[in-house]
All heavy atoms as an XYZ file, in Angstrom:
913
protein
N      30.353     28.995     17.955
C      29.304     28.003     18.085
C      29.903     26.609     17.904
O      30.748     26.376     17.065
C      28.242     28.259     17.023
C      27.126     27.293     17.071
S      25.706     28.013     16.239
C      24.580     26.747     16.506
N      29.412     25.666     18.689
C      29.897     24.288     18.645
C      29.084     23.503     17.625
O      27.862     23.533     17.636
C      29.781     23.630     20.028
C      30.629     24.394     21.036
C      30.182     22.172     19.961
C      30.444     23.916     22.451
N      29.778     22.793     16.753
C      29.130     21.966     15.747
C      28.950     20.561     16.310
O      29.914     19.828     16.492
C      29.972     21.941     14.469
C      29.330     21.134     13.367
O      28.236     20.595     13.529
N      29.993     21.055     12.242
N      27.705     20.182     16.581
C      27.414     18.863     17.134
C      26.954     17.867     16.078
O      26.481     16.790     16.411
C      26.346     18.979     18.219
C      26.728     19.810     19.448
C      25.551     19.874     20.410
C      27.935     19.239     20.141
N      27.089     18.217     14.819
C      26.607     17.333     13.757
C      27.561     16.185     13.470
O      27.200     15.229     12.815
C      26.361     18.127     12.474
O      27.579     18.673     12.006
N      28.794     16.309     13.945
C      29.760     15.229     13.737
C      30.456     14.932     15.059
O      30.378     15.692     15.998
C      30.797     15.631     12.694
C      30.194     15.796     11.324
C      31.216     15.892     10.261
N      32.085     17.046     10.453
C      33.115     17.313      9.692
N      33.411     16.527      8.709
N      33.863     18.363      9.916
N      31.139     13.841     15.090
C      31.904     13.500     16.279
C      31.129     12.627     17.246
O      30.249     11.872     16.849
N      31.452     12.758     18.525
C      30.851     11.896     19.533
C      29.362     12.124     19.706
O      28.616     11.219     20.047
C      31.531     12.115     20.888
C      32.919     11.543     21.043
C      33.461     11.866     22.425
C      32.925     10.050     20.833
N      28.917     13.348     19.504
C      27.508     13.665     19.717
C      26.888     13.993     18.372
O      26.820     15.132     17.961
C      27.370     14.845     20.683
C      25.977     15.030     21.180
C      25.490     14.212     22.191
C      25.148     15.992     20.660
C      24.204     14.370     22.671
C      23.862     16.153     21.129
C      23.396     15.343     22.140
N      26.443     12.978     17.657
C      25.891     13.173     16.313
C      24.418     12.804     16.320
O      24.036     11.731     16.758
C      26.644     12.318     15.298
N      23.605     13.698     15.843
C      22.184     13.416     15.723
C      21.465     13.267     17.044
O      20.462     12.585     17.132
N      21.979     13.900     18.098
C      21.306     13.841     19.382
C      21.604     12.582     20.180
O      21.039     12.365     21.233
N      22.481     11.721     19.693
C      22.838     10.490     20.402
C      24.350     10.421     20.515
O      25.074     10.966     19.696
C      22.379      9.256     19.622
C      20.902      9.135     19.432
C      20.617      7.868     18.664
C      19.160      7.780     18.280
N      18.887      6.648     17.440
N      24.793      9.723     21.524
C      26.224      9.475     21.624
C      26.609      8.497     20.523
O      25.968      7.479     20.327
C      26.585      8.891     22.980
C      26.602      9.921     24.043
C      25.597     10.169     24.935
C      27.624     10.862     24.315
N      25.943     11.200     25.742
C      27.191     11.657     25.393
C      28.860     11.126     23.745
C      27.951     12.672     25.912
C      29.619     12.140     24.277
C      29.172     12.910     25.342
N      27.649      8.817     19.801
C      28.105      7.984     18.691
C      29.493      7.459     19.023
O      30.480      8.043     18.629
C      28.131      8.802     17.400
C      28.566      7.991     16.207
O      28.584      6.772     16.279
N      28.922      8.642     15.138
N      29.549      6.377     19.762
C      30.822      5.813     20.175
C      31.203      4.589     19.342
O      32.166      3.915     19.646
C      30.786      5.451     21.659
C      30.558      6.631     22.601
C      30.397      6.142     24.027
C      31.686      7.633     22.509
N      30.447      4.277     18.320
C      30.797      3.171     17.436
C      30.537      1.801     18.019
O      31.284      0.870     17.755
N      29.482      1.669     18.827
C      29.191      0.377     19.433
C      28.400     -0.545     18.517
O      28.301     -1.733     18.787
C      28.423      0.551     20.742
C      29.220      1.227     21.827
C      28.626      2.137     22.666
C      30.559      0.953     22.010
C      29.342      2.758     23.671
C      31.294      1.570     23.000
C      30.682      2.479     23.834
N      27.829     -0.020     17.445
C      26.996     -0.850     16.565
C      27.798     -2.015     15.991
O      27.326     -3.160     15.978
C      26.396     -0.008     15.446
N      29.002     -1.746     15.528
C      29.834     -2.811     14.958
C      30.190     -3.847     16.015
O      30.269     -5.043     15.724
C      31.100     -2.217     14.348
N      30.393     -3.402     17.244
C      30.731     -4.320     18.333
C      29.533     -5.200     18.672
O      29.676     -6.401     18.916
C      31.212     -3.527     19.571
C      31.464     -4.444     20.742
C      32.470     -2.744     19.226
N      28.347     -4.623     18.664
C      27.135     -5.400     18.940
C      26.889     -6.444     17.844
O      26.508     -7.575     18.130
C      25.944     -4.472     19.107
C      26.009     -3.659     20.386
C      24.842     -2.726     20.518
C      24.857     -2.013     21.840
N      24.502     -2.859     22.970
N      27.145     -6.071     16.608
C      27.022     -7.020     15.487
C      28.045     -8.137     15.649
O      27.745     -9.309     15.423
C      27.174     -6.295     14.134
C      27.311     -7.284     12.993
C      26.001     -5.363     13.897
N      29.257     -7.775     16.043
C      30.296     -8.783     16.255
C      29.884     -9.779     17.339
O      30.075    -10.983     17.180
C      31.617     -8.111     16.640
C      32.757     -9.054     17.010
C      33.149     -9.930     15.810
C      33.953     -8.271     17.519
N      29.313     -9.289     18.426
C      28.861    -10.187     19.506
C      27.826    -11.178     18.972
O      27.860    -12.365     19.316
C      28.291     -9.379     20.668
N      26.918    -10.709     18.126
C      25.910    -11.596     17.540
C      26.551    -12.610     16.583
O      26.162    -13.785     16.564
C      24.833    -10.789     16.823
C      23.946     -9.997     17.768
C      23.263    -10.891     18.781
O      22.708    -11.923     18.442
N      23.321    -10.498     20.044
N      27.525    -12.144     15.792
C      28.224    -13.065     14.874
C      28.958    -14.153     15.648
O      28.926    -15.334     15.276
C      29.234    -12.299     14.006
C      28.636    -11.584     12.832
C      29.686    -10.932     11.948
N      30.687    -11.892     11.513
C      31.985    -11.590     11.347
N      32.422    -10.383     11.566
N      32.834    -12.508     10.938
N      29.626    -13.754     16.722
C      30.381    -14.720     17.527
C      29.440    -15.719     18.193
O      29.694    -16.924     18.167
C      31.266    -13.992     18.563
C      32.418    -13.285     17.849
C      31.793    -14.960     19.608
C      33.256    -12.398     18.760
N      28.349    -15.232     18.777
C      27.419    -16.164     19.424
C      26.788    -17.100     18.392
O      26.569    -18.278     18.676
C      26.356    -15.418     20.232
O      25.576    -14.600     19.405
N      26.516    -16.600     17.193
C      25.995    -17.457     16.131
C      26.998    -18.514     15.703
O      26.641    -19.675     15.457
N      28.268    -18.125     15.630
C      29.331    -19.065     15.258
C      29.470    -20.158     16.322
O      29.599    -21.339     15.993
C      30.648    -18.299     15.089
C      31.788    -19.158     14.651
N      31.907    -19.607     13.358
C      32.846    -19.652     15.333
C      32.999    -20.351     13.260
N      33.584    -20.393     14.447
N      29.418    -19.744     17.580
C      29.503    -20.728     18.666
C      28.289    -21.653     18.622
O      28.422    -22.870     18.756
C      29.627    -20.021     20.032
C      31.001    -19.359     20.144
C      29.408    -21.007     21.180
C      31.186    -18.493     21.368
N      27.099    -21.076     18.399
C      25.885    -21.885     18.332
C      25.922    -22.907     17.204
O      25.416    -24.019     17.339
N      26.537    -22.535     16.097
C      26.632    -23.427     14.939
C      27.659    -24.546     15.168
O      27.424    -25.696     14.810
C      27.020    -22.603     13.707
C      27.210    -23.392     12.448
C      27.610    -22.481     11.307
C      28.244    -23.255     10.191
N      28.889    -22.383      9.213
N      28.797    -24.213     15.772
C      29.890    -25.176     15.907
C      29.897    -25.952     17.216
O      30.513    -27.021     17.288
C      31.233    -24.457     15.727
C      31.402    -23.984     14.307
O      31.501    -24.780     13.390
N      31.391    -22.672     14.112
N      29.266    -25.403     18.239
C      29.172    -26.087     19.528
C      27.708    -26.076     19.965
O      27.298    -25.246     20.765
C      30.035    -25.373     20.582
C      31.534    -25.283     20.291
C      32.210    -24.390     21.310
C      32.161    -26.657     20.264
N      26.915    -27.000     19.431
C      25.477    -26.995     19.725
C      25.193    -27.039     21.227
O      25.883    -27.719     21.989
C      24.967    -28.263     19.041
C      25.987    -28.589     18.006
C      27.289    -28.101     18.551
N      24.175    -26.309     21.608
C      23.802    -26.203     23.021
C      23.476    -27.570     23.595
O      23.839    -27.875     24.730
C      22.608    -25.245     23.185
C      23.013    -23.852     22.727
C      22.113    -25.208     24.616
C      21.857    -22.926     22.497
N      22.800    -28.391     22.815
C      22.408    -29.720     23.301
C      23.636    -30.540     23.705
O      23.625    -31.207     24.734
C      21.602    -30.448     22.223
C      21.004    -31.747     22.712
C      19.908    -32.194     21.788
C      19.284    -33.474     22.210
N      18.498    -33.397     23.429
N      24.712    -30.460     22.908
C      25.935    -31.177     23.264
C      26.580    -30.583     24.513
O      27.127    -31.303     25.339
C      26.939    -31.145     22.115
C      26.700    -32.108     20.964
C      27.757    -31.926     19.888
C      26.703    -33.538     21.456
N      26.512    -29.252     24.630
C      27.139    -28.595     25.786
C      26.404    -28.912     27.081
O      27.014    -28.988     28.137
C      27.173    -27.076     25.591
C      28.139    -26.605     24.541
S      29.856    -26.911     24.953
C      30.108    -25.785     26.286
N      25.099    -29.081     27.010
C      24.332    -29.306     28.233
C      24.124    -30.791     28.537
O      24.252    -31.205     29.680
C      22.958    -28.609     28.148
O      22.268    -29.048     26.978
C      23.112    -27.103     28.111
N      23.841    -31.591     27.521
C      23.508    -33.000     27.754
C      24.728    -33.925     27.684
O      24.923    -34.761     28.546
C      22.471    -33.479     26.736
C      21.150    -32.741     26.860
O      20.928    -32.098     27.909
O      20.362    -32.790     25.909
N      25.517    -33.791     26.635
C      26.620    -34.716     26.379
C      27.948    -33.981     26.299
O      28.658    -34.069     25.313
C      26.380    -35.470     25.064
C      25.064    -36.207     25.053
O      24.636    -36.721     26.085
N      24.415    -36.248     23.926
N      28.271    -33.270     27.348
C      29.478    -32.452     27.329
C      30.735    -33.280     27.088
O      31.687    -32.808     26.478
C      29.595    -31.693     28.643
C      30.512    -30.527     28.554
C      30.520    -29.767     29.844
N      30.258    -28.380     29.570
C      30.254    -27.449     30.463
N      30.459    -27.749     31.720
N      30.013    -26.215     30.143
N      30.743    -34.493     27.533
C      31.901    -35.356     27.356
C      32.174    -35.718     25.912
O      33.280    -36.132     25.574
N      31.185    -35.589     25.041
C      31.374    -35.917     23.634
C      32.140    -34.839     22.880
O      32.668    -35.102     21.806
C      30.032    -36.153     22.955
C      29.345    -37.417     23.382
C      28.048    -37.647     22.623
O      27.607    -36.805     21.859
N      27.436    -38.795     22.856
N      32.180    -33.629     23.413
C      32.907    -32.547     22.748
C      34.380    -32.631     23.109
O      34.735    -32.715     24.281
C      32.368    -31.182     23.187
C      31.053    -30.757     22.590
C      30.589    -29.456     23.230
C      31.176    -30.571     21.096
N      35.223    -32.599     22.102
C      36.655    -32.639     22.374
C      37.146    -31.245     22.747
O      36.595    -30.228     22.304
C      37.416    -33.152     21.156
O      37.354    -32.205     20.109
N      38.182    -31.223     23.550
C      38.771    -29.945     23.961
C      39.301    -29.198     22.746
O      39.216    -27.964     22.687
C      39.877    -30.184     24.979
N      39.812    -29.938     21.758
C      40.356    -29.272     20.570
C      39.249    -28.610     19.751
O      39.450    -27.536     19.180
C      41.147    -30.256     19.702
O      40.319    -31.272     19.212
N      38.071    -29.218     19.716
C      36.948    -28.605     18.985
C      36.503    -27.316     19.659
O      36.240    -26.306     18.995
C      35.787    -29.587     18.904
C      34.599    -29.043     18.144
C      33.536    -30.104     17.977
N      32.347    -29.552     17.338
C      31.222    -30.233     17.178
N      31.140    -31.488     17.569
N      30.189    -29.670     16.600
N      36.428    -27.337     20.975
C      36.053    -26.134     21.721
C      37.113    -25.061     21.526
O      36.802    -23.906     21.231
C      35.849    -26.461     23.211
C      34.642    -27.393     23.383
C      35.662    -25.190     24.023
C      34.490    -27.963     24.769
N      38.382    -25.442     21.662
C      39.474    -24.472     21.509
C      39.507    -23.898     20.098
O      39.693    -22.684     19.924
C      40.811    -25.135     21.842
N      39.317    -24.739     19.103
C      39.337    -24.275     17.710
C      38.206    -23.272     17.464
O      38.405    -22.226     16.828
C      39.226    -25.468     16.755
C      39.351    -25.110     15.293
C      39.373    -26.336     14.368
N      38.267    -27.254     14.598
C      38.394    -28.480     15.116
N      39.571    -28.937     15.462
N      37.334    -29.252     15.283
N      37.034    -23.561     17.980
C      35.894    -22.656     17.810
C      36.156    -21.320     18.496
O      35.896    -20.260     17.922
C      34.610    -23.294     18.355
O      34.366    -24.510     17.645
C      33.420    -22.367     18.188
N      36.693    -21.356     19.711
C      36.973    -20.118     20.421
C      38.100    -19.329     19.751
O      38.075    -18.096     19.731
C      37.292    -20.399     21.891
C      36.122    -20.981     22.694
C      36.540    -21.268     24.128
C      34.909    -20.066     22.658
N      39.073    -20.026     19.166
C      40.130    -19.345     18.422
C      39.568    -18.659     17.181
O      39.988    -17.556     16.817
C      41.223    -20.333     18.018
C      42.108    -20.758     19.169
C      43.039    -21.908     18.816
O      42.974    -22.433     17.674
O      43.818    -22.294     19.694
N      38.611    -19.288     16.513
C      37.959    -18.664     15.356
C      37.195    -17.418     15.780
O      37.176    -16.410     15.064
C      37.026    -19.668     14.678
C      37.750    -20.798     13.996
C      36.824    -21.956     13.622
O      35.664    -22.010     14.037
N      37.356    -22.905     12.841
N      36.585    -17.464     16.955
C      35.875    -16.290     17.484
C      36.861    -15.161     17.773
O      36.563    -13.988     17.496
C      35.101    -16.665     18.740
S      33.751    -17.821     18.424
N      38.003    -15.505     18.325
C      39.033    -14.494     18.577
C      39.503    -13.879     17.266
O      39.723    -12.665     17.193
C      40.220    -15.106     19.317
S      39.909    -15.406     21.057
N      39.630    -14.696     16.230
C      40.044    -14.175     14.925
C      39.018    -13.179     14.381
O      39.388    -12.159     13.791
C      40.250    -15.323     13.944
N      37.728    -13.449     14.595
C      36.685    -12.504     14.167
C      36.838    -11.177     14.894
O      36.734    -10.103     14.287
C      35.292    -13.059     14.477
C      34.824    -14.151     13.588
S      33.123    -14.545     14.082
C      33.119    -16.287     13.831
N      37.089    -11.248     16.197
C      37.239    -10.026     16.991
C      38.498     -9.267     16.600
O      38.501     -8.037     16.515
C      37.261    -10.376     18.476
N      39.573     -9.992     16.326
C      40.826     -9.331     15.936
C      40.706     -8.679     14.564
O      41.354     -7.674     14.289
C      41.985    -10.332     15.971
C      42.363    -10.797     17.373
C      43.408    -11.901     17.297
C      42.853     -9.641     18.224
N      39.855     -9.234     13.714
C      39.596     -8.634     12.405
C      38.948     -7.254     12.580
O      39.345     -6.289     11.937
C      38.689     -9.560     11.604
C      38.404     -9.119     10.194
C      37.496    -10.121      9.496
O      37.759    -11.332      9.563
O      36.506     -9.664      8.901
N      37.969     -7.175     13.469
C      37.348     -5.878     13.748
C      38.337     -4.952     14.440
O      38.387     -3.762     14.152
C      36.089     -6.035     14.601
C      35.382     -4.720     14.962
C      34.869     -4.026     13.697
C      34.235     -4.968     15.921
N      39.159     -5.506     15.325
C      40.158     -4.708     16.038
C      41.148     -4.065     15.064
O      41.596     -2.941     15.277
C      40.903     -5.576     17.052
C      41.998     -4.869     17.775
N      41.761     -3.924     18.735
C      43.343     -4.963     17.665
C      42.918     -3.470     19.194
N      43.876     -4.097     18.562
N      41.468     -4.773     13.990
C      42.388     -4.225     12.992
C      41.757     -3.041     12.257
O      42.456     -2.104     11.860
C      42.796     -5.308     11.991
N      40.450     -3.073     12.074
C      39.745     -1.986     11.386
C      39.480     -0.821     12.326
O      39.602      0.338     11.943
C      38.408     -2.481     10.831
C      38.534     -3.568      9.814
C      37.192     -4.212      9.524
O      36.155     -3.793     10.018
N      37.216     -5.266      8.721
N      39.074     -1.128     13.534
C      38.688     -0.096     14.516
C      39.137     -0.603     15.883
O      38.644     -1.604     16.364
C      37.171      0.075     14.483
C      36.605      0.725     15.696
C      35.118      0.841     15.601
N      34.850      2.231     15.332
C      33.798      2.699     14.714
N      32.885      1.877     14.288
N      33.625      3.974     14.538
N      40.078      0.109     16.466
C      40.639     -0.332     17.735
C      39.530     -0.554     18.762
O      38.681      0.298     18.967
C      41.623      0.696     18.265
C      42.317      0.242     19.516
C      43.325      1.247     19.989
C      43.933      0.765     21.288
N      44.767      1.773     21.900
N      39.561     -1.724     19.372
C      38.593     -2.053     20.414
C      39.199     -1.673     21.759
O      39.887     -2.466     22.390
C      38.235     -3.539     20.369
C      37.555     -4.010     19.093
C      37.318     -5.510     19.143
C      36.256     -3.279     18.866
N      38.947     -0.449     22.164
C      39.437      0.043     23.445
C      38.605     -0.511     24.590
O      37.784     -1.416     24.423
N      38.805      0.070     25.754
C      38.174     -0.436     26.972
C      36.646     -0.488     26.857
O      36.041     -1.518     27.128
C      38.594      0.433     28.158
C      37.946      0.017     29.442
C      38.391     -1.106     30.134
C      36.861      0.717     29.961
C      37.778     -1.514     31.302
C      36.245      0.319     31.126
C      36.708     -0.790     31.791
O      36.088     -1.197     32.941
N      36.027      0.615     26.462
C      34.556      0.644     26.414
C      33.992     -0.338     25.400
O      32.989     -1.008     25.660
C      34.050      2.052     26.104
C      34.162      3.053     27.243
C      33.683      4.419     26.789
C      33.361      2.594     28.439
N      34.617     -0.445     24.251
C      34.129     -1.390     23.238
C      34.304     -2.832     23.706
O      33.461     -3.688     23.427
C      34.817     -1.150     21.910
C      34.355      0.141     21.254
C      34.901      0.278     19.850
N      34.479      1.541     19.291
C      35.306      2.521     18.951
N      36.599      2.367     19.086
N      34.846      3.644     18.463
N      35.391     -3.120     24.419
C      35.580     -4.475     24.955
C      34.522     -4.789     26.016
O      34.028     -5.908     26.092
C      36.992     -4.639     25.519
C      38.056     -4.670     24.446
C      39.403     -5.122     24.966
N      39.811     -4.515     26.205
C      40.685     -3.529     26.331
N      41.248     -2.999     25.262
N      41.009     -3.059     27.523
N      34.168     -3.788     26.818
C      33.131     -3.989     27.835
C      31.793     -4.288     27.162
O      31.068     -5.206     27.568
C      33.022     -2.754     28.761
C      31.766     -2.815     29.615
C      34.252     -2.637     29.629
N      31.456     -3.520     26.119
C      30.203     -3.746     25.397
C      30.212     -5.128     24.746
O      29.221     -5.864     24.813
C      29.960     -2.633     24.349
C      28.812     -2.980     23.429
C      29.711     -1.298     25.048
N      31.326     -5.497     24.134
C      31.441     -6.811     23.505
C      31.264     -7.921     24.540
O      30.498     -8.867     24.323
C      32.793     -6.956     22.802
C      33.086     -8.306     22.172
C      32.069     -8.641     21.090
C      34.498     -8.331     21.598
N      31.943     -7.810     25.668
C      31.846     -8.838     26.707
C      30.419     -8.959     27.227
O      29.892    -10.062     27.364
C      32.803     -8.526     27.858
N      29.797     -7.832     27.491
C      28.436     -7.842     28.025
C      27.450     -8.438     27.028
O      26.649     -9.313     27.380
C      28.020     -6.420     28.383
O      26.696     -6.393     28.824
N      27.497     -7.979     25.785
C      26.567     -8.486     24.775
C      26.781     -9.969     24.495
O      25.824    -10.725     24.350
C      26.698     -7.685     23.478
C      26.041     -6.326     23.560
O      25.542     -5.955     24.638
O      26.021     -5.628     22.525
N      28.047    -10.381     24.422
C      28.338    -11.789     24.155
C      27.884    -12.654     25.337
O      27.272    -13.706     25.141
C      29.828    -11.991     23.883
C      30.251    -13.410     23.537
C      29.503    -13.931     22.313
C      31.750    -13.470     23.314
N      28.162    -12.194     26.543
C      27.765    -12.950     27.735
C      26.242    -13.155     27.758
O      25.750    -14.263     27.953
C      28.219    -12.227     29.000
C      27.923    -12.976     30.275
C      28.430    -12.238     31.502
N      29.808    -11.817     31.412
C      30.869    -12.577     31.698
N      30.685    -13.823     32.085
N      32.082    -12.111     31.599
N      25.487    -12.079     27.528
C      24.023    -12.193     27.559
C      23.499    -13.033     26.410
O      22.559    -13.811     26.578
C      23.375    -10.804     27.560
C      23.370    -10.235     28.938
C      24.136     -9.217     29.403
C      22.600    -10.694     30.047
N      23.883     -9.004     30.735
C      22.940     -9.895     31.153
C      21.657    -11.692     30.216
C      22.362    -10.068     32.408
C      21.087    -11.862     31.462
C      21.431    -11.065     32.538
N      24.105    -12.890     25.250
C      23.648    -13.663     24.098
C      23.835    -15.160     24.343
O      22.918    -15.958     24.110
C      24.412    -13.217     22.850
O      24.001    -13.954     21.737
N      25.016    -15.549     24.817
C      25.276    -16.967     25.083
C      24.402    -17.476     26.232
O      23.915    -18.604     26.187
C      26.763    -17.186     25.392
C      27.713    -16.970     24.218
C      29.162    -17.085     24.684
C      27.435    -17.939     23.084
N      24.211    -16.646     27.233
C      23.352    -17.031     28.359
C      21.915    -17.266     27.891
O      21.281    -18.251     28.271
C      23.403    -15.941     29.437
C      22.490    -16.189     30.584
N      22.734    -17.148     31.537
C      21.308    -15.604     30.928
C      21.750    -17.152     32.416
N      20.874    -16.219     32.074
N      21.404    -16.358     27.058
C      20.033    -16.495     26.549
C      19.887    -17.705     25.628
O      18.804    -18.277     25.532
C      19.615    -15.226     25.815
C      19.364    -14.060     26.752
C      19.103    -12.753     26.024
O      19.255    -12.706     24.783
O      18.763    -11.779     26.709
N      20.982    -18.088     24.958
C      20.933    -19.267     24.095
C      20.897    -20.557     24.921
O      20.563    -21.613     24.392
C      22.143    -19.274     23.146
C      22.093    -18.184     22.095
S      23.647    -18.012     21.177
C      23.607    -19.471     20.151
N      21.279    -20.471     26.203
C      21.210    -21.631     27.084
C      22.532    -22.289     27.397
O      22.557    -23.403     27.942
N      23.640    -21.643     27.082
C      24.944    -22.240     27.379
C      25.206    -22.216     28.878
O      24.765    -21.301     29.579
C      26.063    -21.497     26.635
C      26.142    -21.898     25.186
C      25.517    -21.138     24.202
C      26.820    -23.039     24.796
C      25.567    -21.513     22.881
C      26.877    -23.427     23.466
C      26.246    -22.657     22.517
O      26.295    -23.038     21.212
N      25.944    -23.222     29.381
C      26.262    -23.262     30.813
C      27.096    -22.042     31.225
O      27.908    -21.536     30.446
C      27.085    -24.546     30.962
C      26.820    -25.349     29.745
C      26.460    -24.389     28.665
N      26.897    -21.614     32.448
C      27.556    -20.407     32.956
C      29.080    -20.516     32.900
O      29.763    -19.548     32.565
C      27.096    -20.161     34.390
C      27.529    -18.859     34.962
C      26.934    -18.646     36.344
C      27.339    -17.288     36.882
N      26.726    -17.041     38.185
N      29.629    -21.692     33.216
C      31.089    -21.835     33.203
C      31.655    -21.702     31.788
O      32.713    -21.104     31.592
C      31.528    -23.142     33.857
C      30.972    -24.387     33.182
O      29.940    -24.282     32.475
O      31.545    -25.473     33.372
N      30.945    -22.227     30.794
C      31.405    -22.090     29.411
C      31.320    -20.638     28.953
O      32.231    -20.133     28.296
C      30.582    -22.975     28.459
C      30.914    -22.726     27.016
C      32.082    -23.228     26.469
C      30.081    -21.966     26.211
C      32.412    -22.980     25.143
C      30.390    -21.714     24.897
C      31.563    -22.229     24.356
N      30.237    -19.961     29.300
C      30.067    -18.553     28.920
C      31.209    -17.733     29.498
O      31.827    -16.916     28.797
C      28.696    -18.012     29.398
C      28.603    -16.515     29.190
C      27.559    -18.727     28.672
N      31.513    -17.952     30.765
C      32.621    -17.230     31.404
C      33.948    -17.494     30.726
O      34.734    -16.570     30.488
N      34.204    -18.750     30.383
C      35.448    -19.117     29.708
C      35.554    -18.452     28.341
O      36.601    -17.885     27.988
C      35.524    -20.640     29.551
C      36.686    -21.176     28.723
C      37.948    -21.146     29.558
C      36.383    -22.571     28.229
N      34.481    -18.496     27.575
C      34.494    -17.929     26.226
C      34.707    -16.415     26.256
O      35.539    -15.878     25.523
C      33.187    -18.265     25.506
N      33.981    -15.736     27.119
C      34.074    -14.276     27.192
C      35.434    -13.854     27.732
O      36.077    -12.957     27.185
C      32.926    -13.699     28.044
C      33.124    -12.218     28.299
C      31.592    -13.947     27.362
N      35.879    -14.514     28.779
C      37.166    -14.158     29.368
C      38.312    -14.368     28.379
O      39.189    -13.508     28.248
C      37.414    -14.991     30.631
C      38.714    -14.655     31.328
C      38.951    -15.508     32.558
O      38.023    -16.194     33.019
O      40.080    -15.468     33.074
N      38.306    -15.487     27.677
C      39.359    -15.750     26.698
C      39.395    -14.716     25.593
O      40.464    -14.249     25.190
N      38.230    -14.324     25.124
C      38.143    -13.319     24.056
C      38.677    -11.974     24.538
O      39.481    -11.327     23.854
C      36.694    -13.188     23.599
C      36.436    -12.211     22.460
C      37.095    -12.695     21.179
C      34.951    -12.044     22.257
N      38.270    -11.550     25.711
C      38.690    -10.248     26.230
C      40.183    -10.239     26.551
O      40.883     -9.253     26.284
C      37.842     -9.852     27.458
C      36.380     -9.711     27.043
C      38.357     -8.577     28.092
C      36.125     -8.758     25.882
N      40.702    -11.329     27.087
C      42.143    -11.407     27.368
C      42.935    -11.287     26.070
O      43.922    -10.557     25.999
C      42.486    -12.719     28.119
C      43.976    -12.989     28.106
C      41.966    -12.658     29.539
N      42.492    -11.975     25.031
C      43.190    -11.909     23.739
C      43.145    -10.493     23.162
O      44.150     -9.988     22.666
C      42.578    -12.904     22.754
C      43.316    -13.011     21.443
C      44.729    -13.556     21.582
O      45.011    -14.294     22.541
O      45.562    -13.237     20.707
N      41.994     -9.845     23.229
C      41.884     -8.472     22.732
C      42.726     -7.509     23.553
O      43.344     -6.592     23.011
C      40.425     -8.024     22.724
C      39.561     -8.621     21.636
C      38.101     -8.245     21.862
C      40.019     -8.186     20.264
N      42.755     -7.702     24.863
C      43.559     -6.841     25.730
C      45.038     -7.010     25.424
O      45.790     -6.039     25.404
C      43.300     -7.161     27.200
O      41.959     -6.900     27.527
N      45.435     -8.234     25.168
C      46.832     -8.511     24.825
C      47.205     -7.780     23.536
O      48.276     -7.188     23.432
C      47.018    -10.019     24.663
C      48.449    -10.434     24.467
C      48.607    -11.924     24.409
N      48.113    -12.531     25.649
C      47.517    -13.697     25.722
N      47.328    -14.415     24.642
N      47.105    -14.190     26.866
N      46.312     -7.795     22.552
C      46.576     -7.106     21.292
C      46.601     -5.592     21.472
O      47.372     -4.902     20.829
C      45.527     -7.474     20.233
C      45.637     -8.897     19.757
C      46.944     -9.140     19.058
C      47.049    -10.565     18.600
N      48.331    -10.876     17.992
N      45.755     -5.064     22.363
C      45.755     -3.617     22.639
C      47.068     -3.171     23.242
O      47.586     -2.121     22.912
C      44.605     -3.246     23.571
C      43.382     -2.799     22.821
O      43.365     -2.739     21.602
N      42.324     -2.482     23.555
N      47.612     -3.975     24.154
C      48.848     -3.587     24.830
C      50.086     -3.835     23.988
O      51.114     -3.202     24.203
C      48.980     -4.305     26.173
C      47.956     -3.851     27.157
N      47.879     -2.552     27.601
C      46.963     -4.509     27.781
C      46.896     -2.428     28.456
N      46.301     -3.604     28.580
N      49.979     -4.725     23.004
C      51.143     -4.974     22.144
C      51.217     -3.966     21.009
O      52.185     -3.924     20.271
C      51.100     -6.391     21.572
O      50.051     -6.504     20.625
N      50.165     -3.140     20.878
C      50.179     -2.102     19.856
C      49.753     -2.586     18.491
O      49.859     -1.890     17.493
N      49.230     -3.803     18.384
C      48.789     -4.339     17.097
C      47.426     -3.834     16.745
O      46.598     -3.605     17.516
C      48.740     -5.862     17.149
O      50.019     -6.363     17.403
């Protein structure tokens, strides 16, 4: 008899560990919302320095790498993270080009860490 009480199929649901990734996406979008206000991004984009944007995105990458150190963020988890983060930032009102830049940079950094074995 197959024991379905543990592992991938626990409690009648697929248990792939996406809850932590979804929480991370919310933490990252909250961090971006706090450090790069939407009003500045949409109305006065020229007032934001490139270093402030880069520093904020680097802090977001550090949050993701912290989770990656605890639980490897493989392909499926990176897809869930990218999707949730993209929708969260979009719903907050960030411009499409910024959302794409933020998500792409995060996923590239995580992919680089996956391939380096860290």
